[in-house]
C-alpha positions, 0 to 999 in steps of 0.5 A: 697254024703257028707253032705257038698256037699249035702248042696252046691247042695241044696243051688245052686238049691234054688238060681236058683229056686228063680231066675226063679220065680222072672224072671217069674213075669211081670213088672208092678206096681199098687196102689190105689191112693187117688184123691182129686176132685174139682167139679164144680156143678150146685149148686156150688163148691164141693170137695171130695176124692176118692181112684182110682184104674186103671187096665189093661188087654191086648186085641189084639193090645191094653189094656183095662183100667178100672178105679174104684172109691171106694167112691162117689165124688159128690151129688145131691140136689134131688134124681137121679132115676135109670139110670139118671147119666152118668159118663165119665173121662180121664186117663192120660198116661205118660212115653214113650208117653203122651196121654189121654184115654177117659173112660166111664161107664154105668148109675147108676144102682139104684137110688141115694138119695138126698145129698148123695155121688154118687157111680161112676160105673167102667169106661173103655176104650181102650189104644193102644200104639204107642210107646214101653216102660214104661208108667203110668196111672193117673186119670184125669178129671171126668165128670158127666151128670145128668138130663140135667146138667153137673158136672166137677171134676178136680183132685186138688192134683196132684195125682200119677199114679195108674198103671205103666207097660211096653207096646209094640206098635203093630208091635214094639219091646219089651218094652225098660225097660225090657220085654213086661209084658203081659205073658198070656195076662192079666196084674196084676191088683193090687199089689206092684210089681215094675219092677219084671224083674229087681228085678228078675235079682238082686235077682238072683245075690244075691242068686247066690252070696250066693251060691258061698259063700257057695262053697268058704267056703266049699273049704276053709274048705277043704284046711284047713283040708289038 
């Protein structure tokens, strides 16, 4: 095999391999989003910003959602003992359908000092889609109950979605925007991947066009020599 033919074969193999890798990636997009909470507390209005991360894992007909807070969003004028605070929230689903998913978490695992931002435990709940397609998950209202009081924190900065993915309703067809994206049952938890299926198709086309260019140049060179 001549060097020119060997180069052409390698270019084609590389293009096809690259396309296969991209097509294998699930269609999902995740991001940590800063949420500015406006809180109504027993001692007055408070505000704080916390980066919010929402993850999803396929479980049966639905998806287990986990909402994580990277910073505390409220504080207490007195120390809260271990287990004194119970957090809950809603995750707003948009896109193919619009619903609210309640999520909740365990009480604070250790005492929270007075006048110190309270770390919210991870909140989780289950979302079972009724429609197939692309949906988004956005942080909604956070509720903190502690020592007989209730603090309600509302996002005040119209935060964007923390997670976007293709879902399939039980017994429904594949997601309309390209693949059900559940692969081995676990959806990607973080990362900047947009619709990887569409990206894979585009990337494959570009790579294959490049290989076709190599073939055209090869044939053109052969004609020139003859």
